[in-house]
C-alpha positions as CSV (number, residue, x, y, z in Angstrom):
1,M,0.0,0.0,0.0
2,K,1.3,3.4,-0.9
3,K,2.0,5.9,1.9
4,N,-0.6,8.4,0.6
5,T,-3.2,5.7,0.5
6,L,-2.4,4.7,4.1
7,N,-2.6,8.3,5.3
8,R,-6.1,8.6,3.7
9,V,-7.3,5.5,5.4
10,L,-6.1,6.8,8.8
11,V,-7.8,10.1,8.2
12,D,-11.1,8.4,7.3
13,V,-10.9,6.2,10.5
14,T,-10.3,9.2,12.7
15,I,-13.2,11.1,11.2
16,A,-15.5,8.1,11.8
17,I,-14.4,7.9,15.4
18,L,-14.9,11.6,16.0
19,A,-18.4,11.3,14.5
20,G,-19.3,8.4,16.7
21,L,-18.2,10.3,19.8
22,A,-20.3,13.2,18.8
23,I,-23.4,11.1,18.4
24,F,-22.7,9.4,21.8
25,A,-22.4,12.8,23.5
26,T,-25.6,14.0,21.9
27,T,-27.4,10.8,23.1
28,L,-26.2,11.4,26.7
29,S,-27.4,15.0,26.7
30,A,-30.8,13.7,25.6
31,G,-31.1,11.6,28.8
32,S,-29.7,8.2,27.8
33,S,-27.7,6.0,30.2
34,L,-24.1,4.9,30.0
35,T,-25.3,1.4,30.8
36,G,-27.9,-0.8,29.1
37,D,-29.7,0.1,25.9
38,L,-28.6,3.5,24.7
39,T,-32.1,4.2,23.2
40,Q,-33.6,4.5,26.8
41,K,-34.4,8.1,27.7
42,C,-36.2,10.2,30.2
43,G,-39.8,9.0,30.3
44,D,-39.2,5.3,29.7
45,G,-40.0,4.4,33.3
46,I,-36.4,3.3,34.2
47,K,-34.3,5.6,36.4
48,Q,-30.8,5.8,35.0
49,G,-27.7,8.0,34.9
50,T,-28.3,11.5,36.1
51,E,-32.1,11.1,36.4
52,Q,-33.6,11.8,39.8
53,C,-36.8,9.9,38.9
54,D,-38.6,8.4,35.9
55,D,-42.3,7.8,36.1
56,G,-42.8,6.6,32.5
57,N,-43.9,9.9,31.1
58,K,-42.5,13.4,30.3
59,K,-45.3,15.3,32.0
60,N,-44.9,18.1,34.6
61,G,-47.0,18.3,37.8
62,D,-47.1,14.6,38.7
63,G,-44.0,14.6,41.0
64,C,-41.5,13.7,38.3
65,S,-40.9,16.5,35.8
66,S,-40.5,16.3,32.0
67,A,-36.7,16.4,32.7
68,C,-36.9,13.5,35.1
69,K,-36.3,15.7,38.2
70,I,-38.2,15.4,41.5
71,E,-40.7,18.4,41.7
72,P,-41.0,20.5,44.9
73,G,-43.3,19.0,47.6
74,Y,-43.0,15.4,46.3
75,Q,-41.3,12.3,47.6
76,C,-40.4,9.4,45.4
77,A,-40.1,5.7,46.2
78,Q,-36.7,4.0,46.5
79,N,-36.6,3.1,42.9
80,Q,-37.7,6.7,42.1
81,T,-40.3,5.5,39.5
82,G,-43.4,6.7,41.5
83,C,-43.8,9.9,43.4
84,Q,-46.2,11.0,46.0
85,K,-47.3,14.4,47.2
86,C,-47.1,14.9,51.0
87,G,-50.4,16.2,52.3
88,N,-52.8,14.5,50.0
89,G,-54.2,12.3,52.8
90,R,-52.8,9.0,51.5
91,T,-49.7,7.4,53.1
92,E,-47.6,6.3,50.1
93,G,-44.0,5.5,49.1
94,T,-41.5,6.7,51.7
95,E,-44.1,8.6,53.7
96,Q,-44.5,7.5,57.3
97,C,-47.9,9.3,57.7
98,D,-50.1,11.7,55.8
99,D,-52.9,13.5,57.6
100,G,-54.1,15.5,54.6
101,N,-52.3,18.7,55.2
102,N,-48.9,20.3,55.3
103,R,-49.2,21.9,58.8
104,N,-46.4,21.2,61.3
105,G,-47.0,20.3,64.9
106,D,-50.3,18.5,64.5
107,G,-48.8,15.0,64.9
108,C,-47.7,14.5,61.3
109,S,-45.3,17.0,59.8
110,A,-43.6,16.6,56.4
111,C,-45.3,13.2,56.3
112,K,-43.4,12.0,59.4
113,P,-44.8,11.5,62.9
114,D,-43.9,14.4,65.3
115,L,-41.9,13.7,68.3
116,G,-44.0,11.9,70.9
117,Y,-46.8,10.9,68.5
118,L,-48.0,7.7,67.1
119,C,-49.9,7.7,63.7
120,A,-52.3,5.1,62.4
121,N,-52.4,4.9,58.6
122,T,-55.9,4.1,57.3
123,N,-55.6,4.4,53.5
124,P,-57.4,5.8,51.6
125,H,-58.3,8.0,54.6
126,P,-55.8,10.5,56.2
127,S,-53.6,9.3,59.0
128,K,-54.8,9.7,62.6
129,C,-52.1,10.7,65.0
130,R,-52.3,10.9,68.8
131,R,-49.8,12.0,71.5
132,V,-48.2,9.3,73.6
133,V,-49.3,10.0,77.1
134,C,-48.4,8.0,80.2
135,G,-51.6,7.4,82.2
136,D,-54.1,7.2,79.3
137,G,-54.6,3.4,79.8
138,I,-52.9,2.4,76.6
139,K,-49.5,0.8,76.8
140,D,-47.5,2.2,73.9
141,E,-44.3,0.7,72.5
142,I,-42.6,4.1,72.6
143,G,-42.2,6.8,75.2
144,S,-42.8,10.5,75.0
145,D,-39.6,11.0,73.2
146,G,-41.1,9.2,70.2
147,I,-38.3,6.7,69.9
148,S,-38.8,2.9,70.4
149,G,-36.4,0.7,72.3
150,N,-34.9,3.0,74.9
151,A,-35.4,3.7,78.6
152,D,-38.4,6.1,78.0
153,D,-40.7,3.3,76.6
154,E,-43.8,2.6,78.6
155,Q,-43.7,-0.8,80.4
156,C,-47.3,-0.5,81.6
157,D,-50.2,1.9,81.7
158,D,-52.9,1.6,84.4
159,R,-54.8,4.8,83.5
160,N,-53.2,6.9,86.2
161,K,-49.9,8.5,87.2
162,K,-49.7,7.2,90.7
163,S,-46.9,5.2,92.1
164,G,-47.3,2.3,94.5
165,D,-50.0,0.5,92.5
166,G,-47.8,-1.7,90.4
167,C,-47.3,0.8,87.6
168,S,-45.4,3.9,88.5
169,S,-46.1,7.5,87.6
170,S,-43.7,7.2,84.7
171,C,-45.4,4.0,83.4
172,K,-42.7,1.6,84.6
173,I,-43.4,-1.7,86.3
174,E,-42.7,-1.4,90.0
175,S,-40.7,-4.0,91.9
176,G,-42.7,-7.0,92.9
177,S,-45.5,-6.3,90.5
178,N,-46.7,-8.4,87.6
179,C,-48.0,-6.7,84.4
180,S,-48.7,-8.7,81.2
181,N,-47.7,-7.5,77.8
182,G,-50.2,-5.8,75.5
183,K,-52.4,-2.9,76.4
184,T,-52.2,-3.3,80.1
185,I,-54.4,-1.1,82.3
186,S,-53.8,-2.7,85.7
187,C,-51.0,-4.5,87.4
188,N,-50.3,-6.7,90.4
189,G,-51.7,-9.8,88.7
190,N,-54.5,-8.2,86.7
191,A,-54.3,-7.1,83.1
192,I,-56.8,-6.3,80.4
193,T,-56.0,-7.1,76.8
194,Y,-58.1,-5.9,73.9
195,Y,-58.8,-7.7,70.6
196,Q,-60.2,-6.0,67.5
197,A,-63.4,-7.7,66.6
198,P,-66.9,-6.8,65.2
199,R,-69.3,-5.2,67.6
200,A,-70.4,-8.1,69.8
201,A,-73.1,-8.8,72.4
202,G,-73.3,-12.3,73.9
203,I,-70.2,-14.4,74.4
204,V,-69.5,-17.9,75.7
205,S,-66.6,-20.3,75.9
206,G,-67.4,-23.2,73.5
207,S,-66.9,-26.9,73.8
208,D,-63.9,-26.5,71.5
209,G,-62.1,-24.2,73.9
210,N,-62.7,-21.1,71.7
211,L,-64.7,-18.0,72.4
212,W,-68.0,-17.7,70.5
213,F,-69.9,-14.4,70.2
214,T,-72.9,-12.9,68.5
215,G,-72.3,-10.0,66.0
216,Y,-75.8,-8.5,66.4
217,A,-75.0,-5.5,64.1
218,S,-73.6,-7.7,61.4
219,D,-75.9,-10.8,61.5
220,K,-72.9,-13.0,62.1
221,I,-71.6,-15.5,64.7
222,G,-68.0,-15.1,65.5
223,R,-65.4,-17.6,66.7
224,M,-62.2,-16.4,68.3
225,T,-59.2,-18.4,69.5
226,K,-57.6,-17.5,72.7
227,S,-54.8,-15.9,70.7
228,G,-57.3,-13.6,69.0
229,V,-57.8,-15.2,65.6
230,I,-61.4,-14.5,64.5
231,T,-63.6,-16.4,62.0
232,K,-67.0,-15.0,61.2
233,F,-70.0,-17.0,60.0
234,A,-72.9,-15.2,58.2
235,L,-76.4,-16.1,59.2
236,P,-78.9,-17.2,56.5
237,T,-81.5,-14.6,57.7
238,E,-80.8,-10.9,57.3
239,E,-81.6,-8.5,60.2
240,S,-81.8,-11.4,62.6
241,Y,-79.7,-9.5,65.2
242,P,-78.3,-12.5,67.1
243,R,-78.1,-11.6,70.8
244,H,-77.4,-14.3,73.5
245,I,-75.4,-17.5,73.0
246,T,-74.9,-20.6,75.1
247,N,-73.5,-24.1,75.0
248,G,-75.8,-27.0,74.3
249,S,-75.6,-30.5,75.7
250,D,-74.9,-31.7,72.1
251,G,-71.6,-29.7,72.0
252,N,-73.0,-27.1,69.6
253,L,-73.6,-23.4,70.2
254,W,-77.2,-22.1,70.5
255,F,-78.3,-18.5,70.2
256,T,-81.3,-16.3,69.9
257,E,-82.3,-14.2,66.9
258,P,-84.7,-11.5,68.2
259,G,-85.0,-9.9,64.8
260,S,-86.2,-13.0,62.9
261,S,-88.1,-14.9,65.6
262,K,-85.8,-17.9,65.4
263,I,-83.4,-20.0,67.5
264,G,-80.1,-20.6,65.8
265,R,-77.6,-23.5,66.2
266,I,-74.0,-23.6,65.0
267,T,-71.5,-26.4,65.1
268,T,-67.9,-25.8,66.2
269,S,-67.0,-26.2,62.5
270,G,-69.4,-23.4,61.5
271,V,-72.5,-25.3,60.2
272,L,-75.6,-23.2,60.8
273,T,-79.2,-24.2,61.3
274,E,-82.2,-22.0,62.2
275,F,-85.4,-23.0,63.9
276,P,-88.4,-20.6,63.4
277,F,-91.2,-19.9,65.8
278,S,-94.7,-20.6,64.8
279,T,-95.7,-17.0,65.6
280,Y,-93.7,-13.8,65.6
281,T,-92.1,-13.0,69.0
282,R,-88.8,-11.9,70.3
283,A,-86.5,-14.5,71.9
284,D,-83.8,-12.8,74.0
285,S,-81.9,-15.0,76.5
286,I,-81.0,-18.7,76.2
287,A,-79.5,-21.3,78.5
288,N,-78.7,-25.0,78.6
289,G,-81.2,-26.6,81.0
290,P,-80.7,-29.2,83.6
291,D,-82.7,-31.7,81.4
292,G,-80.3,-31.3,78.4
293,N,-82.7,-29.1,76.5
294,L,-82.3,-25.4,75.6
295,W,-84.5,-22.9,77.4
296,F,-85.1,-19.4,76.3
297,T,-87.2,-16.3,77.2
298,K,-89.9,-15.0,74.9
299,Y,-90.3,-11.4,75.9
300,G,-93.2,-10.4,73.7
301,T,-95.6,-13.3,74.4
302,H,-94.9,-13.8,78.2
303,E,-93.6,-17.3,77.7
304,I,-90.6,-19.5,78.5
305,G,-89.6,-21.7,75.5
306,R,-87.9,-25.0,75.4
307,I,-86.2,-26.5,72.4
308,T,-84.7,-30.0,72.1
309,T,-81.3,-30.4,70.4
310,S,-83.3,-31.9,67.5
311,G,-85.3,-28.7,67.2
312,M,-88.7,-29.5,68.8
313,M,-90.2,-26.5,70.6
314,T,-92.6,-26.3,73.5
315,D,-93.9,-23.0,75.1
316,F,-94.7,-22.5,78.8
317,P,-96.8,-19.5,79.9
318,V,-95.7,-17.1,82.7
319,P,-97.8,-14.4,84.3
320,R,-98.8,-11.6,81.9
321,D,-96.9,-8.8,83.7
322,S,-93.6,-10.7,84.0
323,Y,-91.8,-9.9,80.7
324,P,-89.1,-12.6,81.1
325,D,-85.6,-11.4,80.2
326,S,-82.6,-13.5,81.2
327,I,-82.6,-17.2,82.1
328,T,-80.1,-19.7,83.7
329,S,-80.1,-23.2,85.2
330,G,-80.0,-23.2,89.0
331,S,-78.1,-25.6,91.4
332,D,-81.6,-27.0,92.4
333,G,-82.3,-28.4,88.9
334,N,-84.8,-25.6,88.0
335,L,-84.7,-22.7,85.5
336,W,-84.4,-19.2,87.0
337,F,-85.2,-16.1,85.1
338,T,-85.4,-12.3,85.6
339,E,-88.6,-10.3,85.0
340,W,-89.0,-6.7,84.1
341,G,-91.9,-6.8,86.5
342,N,-89.4,-6.5,89.4
343,K,-89.4,-10.2,90.2
344,I,-87.3,-13.3,89.9
345,G,-89.0,-16.3,88.4
346,R,-88.4,-20.0,89.0
347,M,-89.7,-22.7,86.6
348,T,-89.5,-26.5,86.9
349,T,-88.7,-28.5,83.8
350,S,-92.4,-29.4,83.7
351,G,-93.3,-25.7,83.4
352,E,-94.5,-24.9,87.0
353,V,-93.8,-21.2,87.8
354,T,-93.0,-19.5,91.2
355,E,-92.3,-15.8,91.4
356,F,-90.2,-14.0,94.1
357,P,-90.6,-10.2,94.4
358,L,-87.6,-8.0,94.7
359,P,-87.4,-5.4,97.6
360,T,-86.4,-2.5,95.4
361,D,-87.5,-1.1,92.0
362,S,-84.5,-2.9,90.5
363,R,-85.2,-3.8,86.8
364,A,-83.4,-7.1,87.1
365,A,-81.4,-7.9,83.9
366,D,-79.0,-10.9,83.6
367,I,-78.8,-13.9,85.9
368,T,-76.4,-16.7,86.5
369,N,-75.8,-19.6,88.9
370,G,-73.1,-18.6,91.4
371,P,-70.1,-20.5,92.7
372,D,-72.0,-20.7,96.1
373,G,-75.1,-22.4,94.6
374,N,-77.1,-19.2,94.8
375,L,-78.6,-17.2,91.9
376,W,-76.8,-13.9,91.2
377,F,-78.3,-11.1,89.0
378,T,-77.7,-7.5,87.9
379,E,-80.1,-4.7,88.7
380,T,-79.8,-2.0,86.2
381,R,-82.2,0.5,87.6
382,S,-81.1,0.3,91.3
383,N,-77.4,-0.1,90.4
384,K,-77.0,-3.2,92.5
385,I,-76.0,-6.9,92.3
386,G,-78.6,-9.2,93.7
387,R,-78.3,-12.6,95.3
388,M,-81.1,-15.1,95.8
389,T,-81.1,-18.4,97.5
390,T,-82.9,-21.3,95.9
391,S,-85.6,-20.8,98.6
392,G,-86.1,-17.2,97.4
393,E,-84.3,-15.1,100.0
394,V,-82.9,-11.9,98.5
395,T,-79.8,-9.8,99.4
396,E,-78.7,-6.8,97.4
397,F,-75.2,-5.3,97.2
398,P,-74.6,-1.8,95.8
399,V,-72.2,-1.1,92.9
400,P,-69.7,1.6,93.9
401,T,-69.9,3.6,90.6
402,A,-73.1,5.5,90.4
403,D,-75.4,4.8,87.4
404,S,-73.0,2.1,86.2
405,D,-75.9,0.2,84.5
406,P,-74.7,-3.4,85.4
407,R,-75.6,-5.8,82.6
408,D,-74.3,-9.3,82.2
409,I,-72.9,-11.5,85.0
410,T,-71.0,-14.8,85.2
411,S,-69.1,-16.9,87.7
412,G,-65.3,-16.7,87.4
413,S,-62.6,-19.4,87.9
414,D,-61.5,-17.6,91.0
415,G,-64.8,-18.3,92.8
416,N,-66.1,-14.7,92.4
417,L,-68.8,-13.1,90.3
418,W,-67.8,-10.9,87.4
419,F,-70.2,-8.4,85.7
420,T,-70.1,-5.7,83.1
421,E,-70.9,-2.0,83.8
422,F,-72.3,-0.8,80.5
423,S,-72.5,3.0,81.3
424,G,-69.8,3.0,83.9
425,N,-67.3,1.5,81.4
426,K,-65.9,-0.9,84.0
427,I,-65.7,-4.6,84.7
428,G,-66.8,-5.5,88.2
429,R,-65.8,-8.3,90.5
430,M,-67.8,-9.3,93.5
431,T,-67.0,-11.9,96.1
432,T,-69.8,-14.1,97.4
433,S,-69.9,-11.9,100.5
434,G,-70.5,-8.7,98.4
435,E,-67.1,-7.1,98.3
436,V,-66.7,-5.2,95.0
437,T,-63.6,-4.4,92.9
438,E,-63.9,-2.4,89.7
439,F,-61.5,-2.4,86.7
440,P,-61.9,0.4,84.2
441,V,-62.1,0.0,80.4
442,P,-61.8,2.8,77.9
443,T,-64.6,5.4,78.0
444,G,-67.3,4.7,75.4
445,S,-66.5,1.0,75.1
446,N,-69.8,0.0,76.8
447,P,-68.9,-3.6,78.0
448,Y,-71.9,-5.9,77.7
449,G,-71.5,-9.7,77.6
450,I,-69.2,-11.6,79.9
451,T,-68.0,-15.2,80.3
452,N,-65.4,-17.4,82.0
453,G,-63.0,-18.8,79.4
454,S,-61.5,-22.3,79.1
455,D,-58.2,-20.6,80.0
456,G,-59.5,-19.4,83.4
457,N,-59.6,-15.8,82.2
458,V,-62.7,-13.6,82.1
459,W,-63.7,-12.5,78.6
460,F,-66.1,-9.7,77.7
461,T,-67.7,-8.0,74.7
462,M,-67.8,-4.2,74.0
463,E,-70.8,-2.7,72.2
464,G,-69.6,0.9,72.0
465,G,-67.7,2.2,69.0
466,K,-66.4,5.4,70.6
467,V,-63.0,4.1,71.6
468,K,-62.8,0.4,71.0
469,K,-65.0,-2.3,69.5
470,G,-64.7,-6.0,70.1
471,I,-63.6,-8.2,72.9
472,G,-61.5,-7.9,76.0
473,K,-59.8,-10.3,78.3
474,I,-59.0,-10.0,82.0
475,S,-56.1,-12.2,83.0
476,C,-56.1,-13.3,86.6
477,I,-52.9,-14.8,88.0
478,A,-53.1,-17.3,90.8
479,K,-56.9,-16.7,90.9
480,S,-56.3,-13.2,92.4
481,C,-56.6,-9.8,90.8
482,H,-55.5,-6.8,92.7
């Protein structure tokens, strides 16, 4: 090859290289990456090179600009392909909270919880933030410094800031006290734990060891394990409003449906059967009888009903002014029931009725067989707990909290009586000699049904929706709550 020809070839190669470098530089300035496919540019949905974000378009105003830059007021996810605007009421991407505004000092600032606040994210609704306060009855996993895992964390919270009661004024467990984990509101062997559940009324411990409850507002029967796992079973009839529930001698659960004039039965595996009345009436309370049948009150027709485990019904009349309400089996082999007519009724299994008048205008509500063999009942109007011997002798004990509206009552594994205070928002414990101890629950929770669990703890339902809905558990250690 001649020298001139070689020089020309070298010149042509150099020109080609320079032209390629120019094209490469132009491509980079247009937003392509040094890695991967050089045809990828801003707007292709892949964040590369100098891009701060890439949301798959070249629009402005959506958090990632037409030049693939993060716009003011926006935050972008870790891969920077999707951006969210702080203050839109939806917690998204890297946001820790979003209360629907950009104000500072209201619990959520710059989409992060303020110091000493906890925020609950409820997409698509704005976050709800509350200040962590020792003494509010809620054991928080952080302290007032807003940081978890240090010495400021709450160890307990018994709804006060007093020392010497097991939980100190700084919400620390005091020496010698025993406070369980969870949302503890009392120490020294007693703790209340709450479980989120549908609004419930009646509750009972089933033959399978689980808790069974009636969801009267949702037309469902609920089953909850002792660890809090809930399964719901929808009733076949709408607006049945299931109310009270009990164990049958057949190992199934039986319940009343006041809204549909039926008695319901559910197996522990969830198979439902309904038994309709021949005429419309409201069945309220139900109990397992001493004869192995189910007995229930029929408020509207002044009757006590009996249903066999195969579904055969028989009605027994009671006096027209009685209005039977709650029913239970007594230690004497009879059925005992409360009457709105200010009496306690006794019925033999053959239907013979005897009535015992109460000394005060009491409005007797729920009734149970006590650990001492007597009948114990709540008096909502007189704000008392009543005791009646099987021969009809009555003793009344006042509830300390005025206008507490005592509702359901049960015998506990500790040999005491436990009852709910619907308006007082407390759980009461009464010894068989009449000594009362009260345990507060959150205001507006309206505790209603109560039962003794197979685990020895006391379980109760809450009808109110102001603070909490669902089910609570009182844990008693060594059969003693202080």
